N, C-alpha and C positions, 0 to 999 in steps of 0.2 A: 939350587936345591928345588927350584920349581915352585909351581902353584900348587897350594894346598886349601881344597875348598873349606869353608870354614862350617863349624859344625852349628847348627840351628838350634840344637838341645835346649840350648837354655834362652834361647830369644821364644819359643813356642812357650816353653815354662811359665816365663815372664809374662806372656799375655794371657795365659790361662791363668795364674795366679791375680792378676788385674779382673780378670772376667770373675773370676769367685769372690772380689772383694767388693766390683761392684754391686752384685747382685746377695750379696751378704745382707739378712736380716738384721744385722747387728751392728752396721754404717747407718748413719744418718744422712741425708741428701749432699750435704755437703762435702765429706768424704768419697762418696762414689763418686760425685760429678769430678772431684778432684783428679779421682782415677780414671775416669773417664778420659777426660784431658788429655791425659797422659798416652792414651791409646790413640785418641784423635791425633794428636802430634807425631805421634809413630807412623801412623796411617798417612799424613800429610807427606812426611820425610820420606817414605817409600815411594809415594805416589810421584813425587819429586824427581828424586833417584832412577827411577823407572823411567820417566819422561825422557829422561838426559843420557840414557843408555843406546846401544845400538837395536835396530831390530835384527833377528837372526834368521837363516832362512827355515826353519821348521816352527818358529813361535806361532803364528797365527795359527797352524794347525792344532799345536798344542793346547794355546787358550781357547780355542773352538771346542776341543774335547771336555776340557774344564769344564768351561760354561755349559757344555749339554750335560754335564755329569750332577753340575749343582741344578740345573733345570730339573732333571729326573729327580731327585732328592725331594725338590719342593713338589714334586707332582706327586709323590710318595704320602705325603702326609694327609 
């Protein structure tokens, strides 16, 4: 059957919902902190997973371009 690339729409949606919950004025600090901890746990998991993956030939260039774009977006503010 072959490899099927996962659809990350649900993951992006979950992160966006968590962001909205953390910043909601209707939540107290305890709830917001709990949701933010979930995001940190996801971040730590992704960081560990990426560290244990091989580096691909154009990966460094791709990352450099991404970081440049992030920098330009920050400078536009």
